[in-house]
N, C-alpha and C positions, 0 to 999 in steps of 0.2 A: 525184332528188335533190330535197327541198322547201327552200323559200327559207330557213327557219331553219338547216336543216341545211348548206345551202351557205355562208350567212353566217358560220357558226360555223367551217366549214373553211377560209373564206378569212382569218378572224383568226388562225387558228392556222399557216396557210401563211405570210403575211406574217411571223409571229412568227419562224418558223424560218429565213426568208430573210435577216431582219435579224440573227438570232444566229449563223448560220452562218459569214458572213465574220469576225465579231468572234471566233468561237472558234478559227477558222483563224488568224487574225492573233495571237491570243494564244500560240497553240502554236507557230507556225512562226517568229514574230518575237520576241515578249517572253519566252516560257517560263519563266513564273514557278515551274512545277512539272516534275517528270518529263514528258517528252513523251508517253510512252505512258500514263500516268495521265491526262495531260489530253486525250488521244485517245479513250481509252476512256469518260471522262466526257461528252465533246462528241457521240459517237455514241450514247450510251446517252440523253442528253439530247433529241437529235433524234429518236431511236426513240420517246420517250415523246411528244413534240408529235406525230408522224404517229399514234399510236395515240389521243391524245385528240381530234385534229382530224378523223379520219375512221374510227377503229374500227381492228379487226384488219386489216392490209392482206394477210394470208394467209388470210382466211376463204373458205370453197369451194374452196380448193386441197388437192390431195392430193399426197403424195410418191410418185412413181413411178419405176421404174428408166431411163424414156424422158428424164424431166426432168433426173435426175441425169446421163444420158449426154449431154444436150444441154449442161449445165453444163461437165462435164468437158472436152468436145471444144471449147467457146467458150474456157475458160481456157487450155487447151493452145495453140489457134490465137493466142491475144491474147499469150500469152507469146513464140510464135515471131515475131509482129508486132514486139513491143519488143526482142528478141534482134537481128533483122536491122536494125531502126531504129537501135539502138546502134550495129552495126558500120558502117553508113552513115554516122552521124554522125561517128564516129572517123575514117573514111576522108577524109569532106569537110574535117573540122577540120586534118587533117595537110596538105592541099593548098590550102586557101583561108586566107588570111591574115587576110582580112576576115569570118570566119565568125562571126555574133553570138551563138551559143550556145558557152558555156564548158562543155564535156560532163563533163569531169573534175571540175570544181567544182561543178556543179548535181546530178551523180549521187553525188558525195562527200556533199553535203548531205542528199540523200534518204535515203542510207543511213547518216549520221552517228548515229543513235540505235540502230543494230541491236544494239549491246552492252550497252544500259542494263539489259537484262532477258535471263535465259537463253534461249537459242534456241527450245527446245520451248515455254515458257511465251509467247514473242512468237508463235509460229506459231499459239497456240491463240486469242490475244488478237487478232491480225490476222483471223481467221476469224469469232469471236464475242467481244466485240460490235461490232468495228469495222466489217469488212466487211457484217456482217449490218445492223447499224445505217445504214450509209450506203445499202444497197439499199431497205431500209424506207423512209428519208426522201425520197431522189432519185426513185427510180422507183416505189415502192409508193405513196408519198404525192403528192409534187410532180408526177410526170408523170401519174399517174392523174388527179388533180384537174384539171390543166391540160388533158388529154386530153377530160375529160367536158365541159368548158366551151367548148373551142377547136377540138376535134377532133384526131384521132391526130397527124397531121403537125406541127401547131402545138406541141401539148402535147410531141412529142418533141425538138423543135427548141429551145423555150424551156427545157426541163429540162436539155438537154446544154449550153445556153449558161450557165445559172445554175451548173451543176456545175462548168464550166470556169472560170466568173468568180470562184467563190469561192477558187479556187487562185491568183489573181493576187496576193492579198495576200502569198503567200509570198515575191514576188520571185524565184521558180526558174522560168525559162522552160521548162526541160525538163520539170519537174513539171505544167507549165499544159498542155503539149503532150500529156503523158501523161493527163492528165484528160480533156482532149478526146477522145482516142482511146478510152479507157475509157468514157466517158459515152456516145459514140456506139454503141459495141459492146452494152452492156448495156442501152441504152435502145431500140436498135433489137431486141434481143430481148425486151424486155417488151412492145414495140408489136406486133410480128409474132406473139407466142405468146400474147398476151392474159393472161398469169399471170406472177407475180414469182418462182416458184421455180427456173426455169431460170438468170436472171440472178443470182438470189441464191446458188445453188450455184456459178456461174462466179466471180464475186466471192471466195466464201469459200474456193475453190480456187485461184485465181490470187494471191490476196495472199500467203498464206505460201509458195507456191512462189518468187514473183520476190523476196521481201524476205529469205527465210531459207534455203530448200532450194538452189535454184540462183540466186543474185544476179547481177546483170548486172556485168560487169567494168567497171573505170574506165580500165584500160590501153589 
């Protein structure tokens, strides 16, 4: 990467990192428009920033059955982790009066907008542009750029930290924990496999499954 290209990427990287928490705050806290319209707009904007800042993040990659298989397995495993985590939190909350996470309230807030659009349309939007855009920006752009500058371990940790920190503005502790788990999973996939498609497939499968097809229970 030459100096001019690196400087241009850095400018767009900083722009994205400044815009992301502002967009998430508007979506989750202010909500001036339909939540899903704002989410689609935000992820499309971040995708555009990634493309302008570093070019096509999927360049040189080719869809294969193996990558799709890894994505599917990771999505199913991640769903299992969330299902088990939800069950454990329910058990802990029923026995510990001081437990800091209000699981029902936080989970209810996460799923509050599910009925704003029809289920099939929501599943499609969650896959693309939402999951697609998040992977392109957070892994394909941010983590890749940081890894090129600081090395893969630091790039992975910094990208996971930024992805988690953005969700702090939602004020939803359960969502923050979920973003940390997801960020570590997809970030590690991107780091170890050296390509974006496996984590991209995983995110695009997992989101419709956990939000539309088999949502977690609040009870």
